[in-house]
C-alpha positions in Angstrom: -6.6 -22.1 -13.1 -9.0 -19.7 -14.7 -7.4 -17.7 -17.6 -9.3 -14.6 -16.5 -7.4 -14.7 -13.2 -4.0 -15.0 -15.0 -4.9 -12.1 -17.2 -5.9 -10.1 -14.2 -2.5 -10.9 -12.5 -0.6 -9.9 -15.7 -2.3 -6.5 -15.9 -2.0 -6.1 -12.1 1.8 -6.5 -12.5 1.7 -3.8 -15.2 -0.2 -1.4 -13.0 1.9 -2.1 -9.9 5.2 -1.6 -11.8 3.9 1.5 -13.5 3.1 3.0 -10.0 6.7 3.0 -8.9 8.3 5.6 -11.2 5.4 8.0 -10.9 5.0 7.7 -7.1 8.7 7.9 -6.5 9.3 10.9 -8.8 6.3 12.7 -7.2 7.4 12.0 -3.6 10.8 13.3 -4.5 9.2 16.5 -5.7 10.3 15.9 -9.3 8.2 16.4 -12.4 7.9 13.4 -14.7 6.1 12.3 -17.8 2.5 11.2 -17.4 -0.6 10.7 -19.6 -1.9 14.0 -18.4 1.0 16.1 -19.7 1.0 17.9 -23.0 1.9 16.1 -25.1 0.7 13.0 -23.2 3.6 10.7 -22.2 6.2 13.2 -23.4 5.6 16.4 -21.5 6.2 16.8 -17.8 3.5 16.6 -15.1 3.8 18.1 -11.6 5.0 16.0 -8.7 1.5 16.1 -7.2 0.0 14.7 -10.4 2.6 12.0 -10.4 1.9 11.0 -6.8 -1.8 10.8 -7.6 -1.2 8.8 -10.8 1.2 6.5 -9.1 -1.2 5.9 -6.2 -4.1 5.2 -8.6 -2.0 2.7 -10.5 -1.1 1.0 -7.1 -4.8 0.8 -6.2 -5.8 -0.7 -9.6 -2.9 -3.2 -9.4 -4.0 -4.2 -5.9 -7.6 -4.7 -7.1 -6.5 -6.8 -10.1 -4.1 -9.0 -8.1 -5.7 -9.4 -4.7 -9.4 -8.9 -5.4 -9.8 -11.1 -8.5 -9.4 -14.8 -8.0 -7.1 -16.1 -5.3 -3.6 -14.9 -5.9 -1.1 -17.2 -4.2 2.4 -15.9 -3.7 3.5 -19.6 -3.5 2.0 -20.4 -6.9 4.7 -20.2 -9.5 2.2 -19.5 -12.3 0.5 -16.7 -10.4 3.8 -15.0 -9.5 5.3 -15.6 -13.0 2.4 -14.1 -14.8 2.5 -11.0 -12.5 6.3 -10.7 -13.0 6.0 -10.9 -16.8 3.5 -8.0 -16.8 5.8 -6.0 -14.5 8.9 -6.8 -16.5 7.3 -5.9 -19.9 6.0 -2.5 -18.7 9.3 -1.8 -17.0 11.3 -2.5 -20.2 8.8 -0.4 -22.2 9.2 2.4 -19.6 13.0 2.2 -19.7 13.0 2.6 -23.5 10.3 5.3 -23.5 11.5 7.5 -20.6 15.1 6.8 -21.5 14.8 9.0 -24.5 14.0 12.0 -22.2 16.4 11.2 -19.4 19.5 10.0 -21.2 19.0 6.3 -20.3 19.0 5.0 -23.9 22.4 6.6 -24.6 24.5 6.7 -21.4 27.7 8.6 -21.5 30.9 6.5 -21.5 33.5 7.9 -19.4 
């Protein structure tokens, strides 16, 4: 297995997982943080910007996973590397966006 392919699947997992919150927020008509907001990653971007950003992330993820090497969904190493990338960006997103949406300190009640 070529290490370049595994690195591509790892970053593909990052882009695919990052597409989800932006695309979903945008299609729900909600503003959400994005790199294009002021300040970047903290301010809110419009729902349209988030749909476009989410879509671009999905396209990049597709290119990295399915156009580099020969990703095999039955290959444990291929899927594991992609899943680790997706998990790490998801955990980072949970911590980062949780500070703005109350996810880091949920109310007990």
